[in-house]
C-alpha positions in Angstrom: -19.2 2.4 0.6 -17.9 -0.2 3.0 -15.6 -1.6 0.2 -14.2 1.9 -0.9 -13.2 2.6 2.7 -11.7 -0.8 3.0 -9.7 -0.1 -0.3 -8.6 3.6 1.2 -7.5 1.8 4.4 -5.5 -0.9 2.4 -3.8 1.9 0.5 -3.1 4.5 2.8 -2.9 2.2 6.0 -4.8 4.8 8.0 -8.3 6.5 7.5 -10.3 9.0 9.4 -13.9 8.5 9.3 -17.0 8.4 11.5 -17.1 6.0 14.4 -19.9 4.1 13.2 -18.4 3.7 9.6 -15.2 2.7 11.3 -16.9 0.0 13.3 -18.6 -1.2 10.1 -15.6 -1.2 8.1 -13.6 -2.9 10.6 -15.3 -6.4 10.0 -14.8 -6.3 6.4 -11.3 -5.5 6.8 -10.5 -8.1 9.2 -12.2 -10.6 6.8 -10.0 -9.6 4.0 -7.0 -9.9 5.9 -8.0 -13.5 6.7 -8.4 -14.2 3.0 -5.2 -12.7 2.4 -3.6 -14.7 5.0 -4.6 -18.0 3.3 -3.3 -16.5 0.1 -4.9 -19.0 -2.4 -6.2 -17.7 -5.9 -9.8 -18.7 -4.7 -9.2 -16.2 -1.9 -7.9 -13.5 -4.2 -10.7 -13.9 -6.2 -13.0 -13.4 -3.2 -11.4 -10.6 -2.1 -11.5 -8.9 -5.6 -15.2 -9.8 -5.7 -15.7 -7.8 -2.4 -13.5 -4.8 -3.0 -13.6 -4.2 -6.6 -10.3 -2.7 -6.9 -7.4 -5.0 -8.1 -4.6 -2.7 -6.9 -6.0 -2.9 -3.2 -6.2 -6.5 -3.4 -2.7 -6.7 -4.7 -1.5 -4.6 -1.8 -3.5 -6.6 0.6 -2.0 -9.9 -0.4 1.5 -8.8 -0.8 2.4 -6.1 2.0 -0.6 -6.4 4.8 -1.3 -10.0 5.1 2.4 -11.0 5.5 2.8 -8.7 8.3 -0.2 -10.1 9.9 0.7 -13.8 9.6 1.4 -14.4 13.3 -1.9 -12.7 14.6 -5.0 -14.5 15.2 -7.6 -11.8 14.7 -7.5 -8.1 15.9 -5.6 -6.7 12.8 -7.3 -3.3 12.9 -7.6 -0.5 15.8 -10.1 2.1 16.1 -8.7 5.4 18.1 -11.7 7.8 18.8 -11.2 11.5 18.0 -13.1 14.6 18.9 -16.4 15.4 17.1 -16.8 17.1 13.8 -17.8 20.7 13.9 -20.3 20.7 11.2 -22.6 17.9 12.6 -21.1 16.7 15.8 -20.4 13.2 14.5 -17.8 11.4 16.5 -14.6 10.9 14.4 -12.3 8.1 14.6 -9.1 6.7 12.9 -9.4 3.1 11.7 -5.6 1.7 11.1 -3.7 -1.4 10.9 -2.2 -2.7 14.2 1.1 -4.2 13.0 1.7 -2.2 9.5 3.9 0.9 9.8 2.3 4.0 8.5 4.6 6.1 6.4 4.0 9.7 6.3 3.2 11.7 3.3 6.1 13.4 1.5 6.0 17.2 2.3 5.6 19.5 -0.7 8.4 21.8 -1.3 7.8 25.4 -0.6 7.0 27.9 -3.4 9.0 31.1 -3.5 6.8 34.4 -3.0 6.4 36.5 -6.1 8.8 39.2 -4.8 11.7 36.8 -4.2 11.1 35.3 -7.7 11.3 38.9 -9.3 14.5 39.7 -7.3 16.1 36.5 -8.1 15.4 37.0 -11.9 16.7 40.5 -11.7 20.1 39.7 -9.9 20.6 36.9 -12.7 20.2 39.6 -15.3 22.6 41.8 -13.8 25.4 39.1 -13.5 
């Protein structure tokens, strides 16, 4: 579970989870960045053995570890959120400190059915 959470953190740069899971995943994520900073083939294999996802290891070694080169630890931050409404678990955001988060692309808005019908009727008249 922690390996999957860290892989999601690597791919998406930020994850929302419970506070307990964020605290547990933080230590795994920081150890992976330390391996990425060394950058040897042995470290890459150790990271792949721990994370089980080659694409996440590639992103870790090529994008995240170089941005953390000047830091001596403390690569992640945990921001506490409100409680989840279903079970009142404390939520938190786990994110990288120096890695910029790119926002997701907004999806284009679909036209309502009536606008489509009038647009096709106007095209037929022309």
